[in-house]
C-alpha positions as CSV (number, residue, x, y, z in Angstrom):
1,M,0.0,0.3,0.3
2,Y,3.0,2.4,1.2
3,L,5.2,1.2,-1.7
4,N,4.7,1.3,-5.6
5,E,5.7,-1.4,-8.0
6,K,9.2,0.6,-7.9
7,N,9.6,0.4,-4.3
8,E,9.3,4.1,-4.2
9,A,7.7,5.6,-1.5
10,Q,4.2,6.7,-1.6
11,E,2.5,9.9,0.5
12,S,-0.5,9.6,2.3
13,E,-2.7,12.5,3.1
14,F,-4.3,12.4,7.3
15,E,-7.1,15.1,8.5
16,G,-8.0,15.4,11.8
17,H,-9.2,18.9,13.8
18,T,-5.5,19.3,15.1
19,T,-1.9,18.0,13.8
20,E,-1.7,15.5,16.8
21,E,-5.5,13.9,15.8
22,A,-4.3,13.6,12.3
23,I,-1.2,12.0,13.3
24,K,-2.9,9.4,15.6
25,K,-5.2,8.6,12.3
26,A,-1.9,8.1,10.5
27,E,-0.7,5.9,13.4
28,K,-3.4,4.0,13.2
29,S,-4.3,3.2,9.8
30,M,-0.3,2.3,8.6
31,G,0.1,0.1,11.5
32,L,3.2,2.0,13.1
33,D,4.7,4.1,15.6
34,R,5.2,7.8,14.6
35,E,8.9,7.0,14.9
36,C,8.6,4.9,12.0
37,M,7.0,8.2,10.0
38,D,8.5,10.8,8.0
39,I,5.2,13.5,8.7
40,K,5.0,16.5,6.7
41,V,2.2,19.4,7.9
42,V,0.5,20.3,4.6
43,C,-1.3,22.9,6.9
44,E,-2.5,24.1,10.2
45,E,-6.0,22.8,11.7
46,K,-8.1,27.3,12.1
47,M,-10.5,27.6,14.4
48,G,-13.6,29.1,13.2
49,L,-15.7,31.9,15.0
50,F,-15.4,32.2,18.8
51,G,-12.7,29.6,18.5
52,M,-14.6,26.8,17.8
53,R,-12.9,23.3,16.8
54,G,-12.9,22.8,12.3
55,A,-13.1,26.3,10.0
56,K,-10.2,24.2,9.1
57,L,-8.7,20.9,9.5
58,A,-5.1,19.9,9.7
59,K,-3.8,18.1,7.3
60,I,-0.8,16.2,7.3
61,K,1.6,14.0,4.6
62,V,3.1,11.1,6.0
63,T,5.8,8.1,4.5
64,R,7.0,5.3,6.1
65,K,10.8,6.0,6.9
């Protein structure tokens, strides 16, 4: 799933209300600890009106180390 036919690492994207939540989703989905992943934050979460969560989700790109 994470390597293509040429054994090159592929990136997977994950979203969450926070960056930490997105990382936890990646860990669960990939079956890896974060020490075994290269994590790139694409965008941080943004709070909505009055500090409400979810105006914009955090997004990360993950590749296996």
